[in-house]
N, CA, C and O atoms as a GROMACS GRO file, in nm:
protein
  296
    1MET      N    1  -0.135  -2.322  -2.604
    1MET     CA    2  -0.004  -2.331  -2.664
    1MET      C    3   0.029  -2.197  -2.729
    1MET      O    4  -0.057  -2.133  -2.789
    2LEU      N    5   0.153  -2.157  -2.716
    2LEU     CA    6   0.197  -2.030  -2.770
    2LEU      C    7   0.337  -2.047  -2.827
    2LEU      O    8   0.425  -2.105  -2.764
    3ALA      N    9   0.356  -1.997  -2.948
    3ALA     CA   10   0.489  -2.001  -3.008
    3ALA      C   11   0.531  -1.857  -3.035
    3ALA      O   12   0.454  -1.780  -3.093
    4ILE      N   13   0.651  -1.821  -2.993
    4ILE     CA   14   0.700  -1.686  -3.017
    4ILE      C   15   0.839  -1.690  -3.080
    4ILE      O   16   0.916  -1.783  -3.059
    5ARG      N   17   0.867  -1.588  -3.157
    5ARG     CA   18   1.000  -1.574  -3.215
    5ARG      C   19   1.074  -1.467  -3.135
    5ARG      O   20   1.022  -1.358  -3.114
    6LEU      N   21   1.192  -1.500  -3.092
    6LEU     CA   22   1.274  -1.406  -3.016
    6LEU      C   23   1.399  -1.372  -3.096
    6LEU      O   24   1.447  -1.454  -3.174
    7PRO      N   25   1.450  -1.252  -3.078
    7PRO     CA   26   1.578  -1.220  -3.141
    7PRO      C   27   1.683  -1.321  -3.092
    7PRO      O   28   1.677  -1.369  -2.978
    8GLN      N   29   1.777  -1.351  -3.177
    8GLN     CA   30   1.877  -1.452  -3.144
    8GLN      C   31   1.953  -1.417  -3.016
    8GLN      O   32   1.988  -1.506  -2.938
    9SER      N   33   1.980  -1.289  -2.993
    9SER     CA   34   2.053  -1.249  -2.873
    9SER      C   35   1.973  -1.281  -2.747
    9SER      O   36   2.031  -1.323  -2.646
   10ILE      N   37   1.842  -1.262  -2.751
   10ILE     CA   38   1.757  -1.293  -2.635
   10ILE      C   39   1.749  -1.444  -2.617
   10ILE      O   40   1.755  -1.493  -2.504
   11GLU      N   41   1.736  -1.516  -2.726
   11GLU     CA   42   1.730  -1.663  -2.721
   11GLU      C   43   1.857  -1.718  -2.655
   11GLU      O   44   1.849  -1.809  -2.572
   12LYS      N   45   1.972  -1.665  -2.692
   12LYS     CA   46   2.098  -1.712  -2.634
   12LYS      C   47   2.105  -1.681  -2.484
   12LYS      O   48   2.150  -1.764  -2.405
   13ARG      N   49   2.061  -1.562  -2.446
   13ARG     CA   50   2.061  -1.527  -2.304
   13ARG      C   51   1.969  -1.620  -2.226
   13ARG      O   52   2.003  -1.665  -2.116
   14LEU      N   53   1.854  -1.649  -2.283
   14LEU     CA   54   1.758  -1.738  -2.219
   14LEU      C   55   1.815  -1.879  -2.206
   14LEU      O   56   1.801  -1.941  -2.101
   15GLU      N   57   1.879  -1.928  -2.310
   15GLU     CA   58   1.941  -2.061  -2.305
   15GLU      C   59   2.050  -2.066  -2.199
   15GLU      O   60   2.060  -2.164  -2.124
   16LYS      N   61   2.132  -1.962  -2.192
   16LYS     CA   62   2.240  -1.957  -2.094
   16LYS      C   63   2.184  -1.957  -1.951
   16LYS      O   64   2.235  -2.028  -1.865
   17LEU      N   65   2.080  -1.879  -1.928
   17LEU     CA   66   2.017  -1.874  -1.796
   17LEU      C   67   1.959  -2.011  -1.760
   17LEU      O   68   1.977  -2.058  -1.647
   18ALA      N   69   1.892  -2.073  -1.854
   18ALA     CA   70   1.832  -2.205  -1.829
   18ALA      C   71   1.940  -2.308  -1.795
   18ALA      O   72   1.924  -2.387  -1.702
   19ARG      N   73   2.049  -2.307  -1.870
   19ARG     CA   74   2.160  -2.402  -1.842
   19ARG      C   75   2.218  -2.379  -1.704
   19ARG      O   76   2.241  -2.474  -1.629
   20ARG      N   77   2.242  -2.252  -1.670
   20ARG     CA   78   2.304  -2.219  -1.541
   20ARG      C   79   2.218  -2.259  -1.422
   20ARG      O   80   2.269  -2.297  -1.317
   21THR      N   81   2.088  -2.250  -1.438
   21THR     CA   82   1.998  -2.270  -1.325
   21THR      C   83   1.930  -2.406  -1.323
   21THR      O   84   1.871  -2.444  -1.222
   22GLY      N   85   1.938  -2.478  -1.433
   22GLY     CA   86   1.872  -2.608  -1.438
   22GLY      C   87   1.722  -2.599  -1.460
   22GLY      O   88   1.650  -2.697  -1.444
   23ARG      N   89   1.676  -2.482  -1.497
   23ARG     CA   90   1.534  -2.464  -1.528
   23ARG      C   91   1.519  -2.459  -1.679
   23ARG      O   92   1.617  -2.450  -1.753
   24THR      N   93   1.393  -2.464  -1.725
   24THR     CA   94   1.370  -2.460  -1.869
   24THR      C   95   1.353  -2.316  -1.918
   24THR      O   96   1.324  -2.225  -1.841
   25LYS      N   97   1.373  -2.300  -2.048
   25LYS     CA   98   1.347  -2.168  -2.108
   25LYS      C   99   1.200  -2.133  -2.091
   25LYS      O  100   1.165  -2.017  -2.068
   26THR      N  101   1.114  -2.232  -2.103
   26THR     CA  102   0.970  -2.209  -2.087
   26THR      C  103   0.940  -2.153  -1.949
   26THR      O  104   0.857  -2.063  -1.935
   27TYR      N  105   1.006  -2.205  -1.848
   27TYR     CA  106   0.986  -2.154  -1.712
   27TYR      C  107   1.012  -2.004  -1.706
   27TYR      O  108   0.932  -1.929  -1.652
   28TYR      N  109   1.125  -1.961  -1.762
   28TYR     CA  110   1.161  -1.820  -1.754
   28TYR      C  111   1.072  -1.731  -1.840
   28TYR      O  112   1.041  -1.618  -1.803
   29VAL      N  113   1.030  -1.780  -1.954
   29VAL     CA  114   0.938  -1.703  -2.037
   29VAL      C  115   0.805  -1.687  -1.964
   29VAL      O  116   0.748  -1.578  -1.962
   30ARG      N  117   0.757  -1.795  -1.906
   30ARG     CA  118   0.631  -1.789  -1.830
   30ARG      C  119   0.643  -1.691  -1.714
   30ARG      O  120   0.552  -1.610  -1.693
   31GLU      N  121   0.752  -1.696  -1.639
   31GLU     CA  122   0.774  -1.605  -1.526
   31GLU      C  123   0.776  -1.459  -1.572
   31GLU      O  124   0.718  -1.373  -1.507
   32ALA      N  125   0.842  -1.433  -1.684
   32ALA     CA  126   0.849  -1.296  -1.735
   32ALA      C  127   0.711  -1.245  -1.774
   32ALA      O  128   0.677  -1.130  -1.746
   33ILE      N  129   0.634  -1.328  -1.838
   33ILE     CA  130   0.498  -1.289  -1.880
   33ILE      C  131   0.412  -1.262  -1.757
   33ILE      O  132   0.344  -1.159  -1.750
   34LEU      N  133   0.414  -1.353  -1.662
   34LEU     CA  134   0.332  -1.335  -1.542
   34LEU      C  135   0.373  -1.211  -1.464
   34LEU      O  136   0.289  -1.142  -1.408
   35GLU      N  137   0.502  -1.182  -1.462
   35GLU     CA  138   0.554  -1.065  -1.390
   35GLU      C  139   0.502  -0.935  -1.450
   35GLU      O  140   0.477  -0.839  -1.376
   36HIS      N  141   0.487  -0.929  -1.581
   36HIS     CA  142   0.454  -0.804  -1.648
   36HIS      C  143   0.312  -0.794  -1.700
   36HIS      O  144   0.268  -0.685  -1.737
   37LEU      N  145   0.240  -0.902  -1.703
   37LEU     CA  146   0.105  -0.901  -1.759
   37LEU      C  147   0.011  -0.807  -1.684
   37LEU      O  148  -0.063  -0.731  -1.745
   38GLU      N  149   0.014  -0.812  -1.552
   38GLU     CA  150  -0.074  -0.726  -1.473
   38GLU      C  151  -0.040  -0.578  -1.496
   38GLU      O  152  -0.130  -0.495  -1.507
   39ASP      N  153   0.088  -0.546  -1.506
   39ASP     CA  154   0.127  -0.408  -1.534
   39ASP      C  155   0.076  -0.362  -1.670
   39ASP      O  156   0.027  -0.250  -1.684
   40LEU      N  157   0.086  -0.449  -1.769
   40LEU     CA  158   0.036  -0.415  -1.903
   40LEU      C  159  -0.116  -0.395  -1.902
   40LEU      O  160  -0.167  -0.302  -1.963
   41GLU      N  161  -0.186  -0.483  -1.832
   41GLU     CA  162  -0.332  -0.470  -1.822
   41GLU      C  163  -0.368  -0.338  -1.755
   41GLU      O  164  -0.457  -0.267  -1.803
   42ASP      N  165  -0.300  -0.305  -1.645
   42ASP     CA  166  -0.327  -0.179  -1.576
   42ASP      C  167  -0.300  -0.059  -1.665
   42ASP      O  168  -0.376   0.038  -1.664
   43MET      N  169  -0.192  -0.065  -1.741
   43MET     CA  170  -0.156   0.045  -1.829
   43MET      C  171  -0.265   0.069  -1.934
   43MET      O  172  -0.304   0.183  -1.958
   44TYR      N  173  -0.314  -0.038  -1.996
   44TYR     CA  174  -0.418  -0.022  -2.097
   44TYR      C  175  -0.550   0.024  -2.037
   44TYR      O  176  -0.623   0.101  -2.100
   45LEU      N  177  -0.582  -0.022  -1.917
   45LEU     CA  178  -0.702   0.027  -1.849
   45LEU      C  179  -0.690   0.176  -1.820
   45LEU      O  180  -0.786   0.252  -1.838
   46ALA      N  181  -0.573   0.218  -1.773
   46ALA     CA  182  -0.550   0.360  -1.743
   46ALA      C  183  -0.556   0.445  -1.869
   46ALA      O  184  -0.613   0.555  -1.867
   47GLU      N  185  -0.499   0.395  -1.978
   47GLU     CA  186  -0.504   0.470  -2.104
   47GLU      C  187  -0.649   0.486  -2.151
   47GLU      O  188  -0.686   0.592  -2.202
   48GLY      N  189  -0.729   0.382  -2.135
   48GLY     CA  190  -0.869   0.389  -2.174
   48GLY      C  191  -0.945   0.491  -2.089
   48GLY      O  192  -1.026   0.568  -2.141
   49ALA      N  193  -0.918   0.491  -1.959
   49ALA     CA  194  -0.983   0.588  -1.869
   49ALA      C  195  -0.942   0.730  -1.905
   49ALA      O  196  -1.025   0.820  -1.904
   50LEU      N  197  -0.815   0.749  -1.936
   50LEU     CA  198  -0.766   0.882  -1.974
   50LEU      C  199  -0.836   0.931  -2.101
   50LEU      O  200  -0.874   1.048  -2.109
   51GLU      N  201  -0.851   0.845  -2.197
   51GLU     CA  202  -0.920   0.882  -2.320
   51GLU      C  203  -1.066   0.920  -2.293
   51GLU      O  204  -1.117   1.015  -2.352
   52ARG      N  205  -1.131   0.846  -2.205
   52ARG     CA  206  -1.270   0.877  -2.171
   52ARG      C  207  -1.281   1.011  -2.099
   52ARG      O  208  -1.376   1.086  -2.121
   53VAL      N  209  -1.184   1.041  -2.013
   53VAL     CA  210  -1.183   1.171  -1.944
   53VAL      C  211  -1.161   1.282  -2.045
   53VAL      O  212  -1.231   1.383  -2.044
   54ARG      N  213  -1.064   1.264  -2.133
   54ARG     CA  214  -1.033   1.367  -2.234
   54ARG      C  215  -1.149   1.392  -2.329
   54ARG      O  216  -1.169   1.504  -2.375
   55SER      N  217  -1.224   1.288  -2.360
   55SER     CA  218  -1.337   1.302  -2.452
   55SER      C  219  -1.464   1.350  -2.384
   55SER      O  220  -1.565   1.375  -2.450
   56GLY      N  221  -1.460   1.362  -2.252
   56GLY     CA  222  -1.577   1.409  -2.177
   56GLY      C  223  -1.675   1.299  -2.140
   56GLY      O  224  -1.779   1.327  -2.081
   57GLU      N  225  -1.643   1.174  -2.174
   57GLU     CA  226  -1.732   1.062  -2.140
   57GLU      C  227  -1.728   1.029  -1.991
   57GLU      O  228  -1.822   0.969  -1.938
   58GLU      N  229  -1.620   1.067  -1.926
   58GLU     CA  230  -1.600   1.034  -1.785
   58GLU      C  231  -1.546   1.157  -1.714
   58GLU      O  232  -1.470   1.234  -1.772
   59GLN      N  233  -1.587   1.176  -1.590
   59GLN     CA  234  -1.543   1.291  -1.511
   59GLN      C  235  -1.447   1.247  -1.402
   59GLN      O  236  -1.448   1.132  -1.358
   60THR      N  237  -1.365   1.340  -1.358
   60THR     CA  238  -1.274   1.313  -1.246
   60THR      C  239  -1.331   1.378  -1.121
   60THR      O  240  -1.418   1.465  -1.128
   61ILE      N  241  -1.280   1.336  -1.007
   61ILE     CA  242  -1.321   1.391  -0.878
   61ILE      C  243  -1.195   1.441  -0.809
   61ILE      O  244  -1.099   1.365  -0.793
   62PRO      N  245  -1.193   1.566  -0.766
   62PRO     CA  246  -1.074   1.618  -0.696
   62PRO      C  247  -1.045   1.535  -0.570
   62PRO      O  248  -1.137   1.488  -0.503
   63LEU      N  249  -0.918   1.516  -0.542
   63LEU     CA  250  -0.875   1.436  -0.427
   63LEU      C  251  -0.937   1.485  -0.298
   63LEU      O  252  -0.980   1.404  -0.215
   64LYS      N  253  -0.944   1.617  -0.279
   64LYS     CA  254  -0.999   1.671  -0.154
   64LYS      C  255  -1.144   1.627  -0.136
   64LYS      O  256  -1.189   1.604  -0.024
   65ASP      N  257  -1.220   1.614  -0.247
   65ASP     CA  258  -1.358   1.568  -0.239
   65ASP      C  259  -1.366   1.419  -0.203
   65ASP      O  260  -1.453   1.378  -0.127
   66VAL      N  261  -1.276   1.341  -0.258
   66VAL     CA  262  -1.272   1.197  -0.227
   66VAL      C  263  -1.239   1.178  -0.080
   66VAL      O  264  -1.302   1.098  -0.011
   67VAL      N  265  -1.139   1.252  -0.032
   67VAL     CA  266  -1.098   1.242   0.109
   67VAL      C  267  -1.215   1.278   0.199
   67VAL      O  268  -1.242   1.209   0.297
   68LYS      N  269  -1.284   1.387   0.166
   68LYS     CA  270  -1.398   1.430   0.248
   68LYS      C  271  -1.512   1.328   0.243
   68LYS      O  272  -1.570   1.294   0.346
   69ARG      N  273  -1.543   1.281   0.123
   69ARG     CA  274  -1.653   1.185   0.105
   69ARG      C  275  -1.634   1.058   0.186
   69ARG      O  276  -1.730   1.002   0.239
   70HIS      N  277  -1.508   1.013   0.197
   70HIS     CA  278  -1.481   0.886   0.266
   70HIS      C  279  -1.430   0.905   0.409
   70HIS      O  280  -1.383   0.811   0.473
   71GLY      N  281  -1.440   1.027   0.457
   71GLY     CA  282  -1.403   1.053   0.597
   71GLY      C  283  -1.257   1.031   0.627
   71GLY      O  284  -1.222   0.982   0.735
   72LEU      N  285  -1.171   1.065   0.534
   72LEU     CA  286  -1.028   1.042   0.552
   72LEU      C  287  -0.953   1.166   0.598
   72LEU      O  288  -0.830   1.167   0.604
   73GLN      N  289  -1.027   1.271   0.632
   73GLN     CA  290  -0.964   1.395   0.675
   73GLN      C  291  -0.901   1.376   0.811
   73GLN      O  292  -0.950   1.299   0.894
   74ARG      N  293  -0.791   1.446   0.833
   74ARG     CA  294  -0.720   1.435   0.961
   74ARG      C  295  -0.784   1.527   1.062
   74ARG      O  296  -0.740   1.534   1.177
   0.00000   0.00000   0.00000
């Protein structure tokens, strides 16, 4: 169970959309979360990797080396 507070303007837009389509507000909130959750997870994973690279904990590999290593050269 999750309870969230939305600005009144967003709440009204959500109610209007739900009325127009015959779906629930919960449906649209769930769809919005599912649509963006993976992007948010990817962003935080990328930020963590960037910090590790910047701090020297993790190294990068030049693209040309990756291409060569995996036999992707033309």
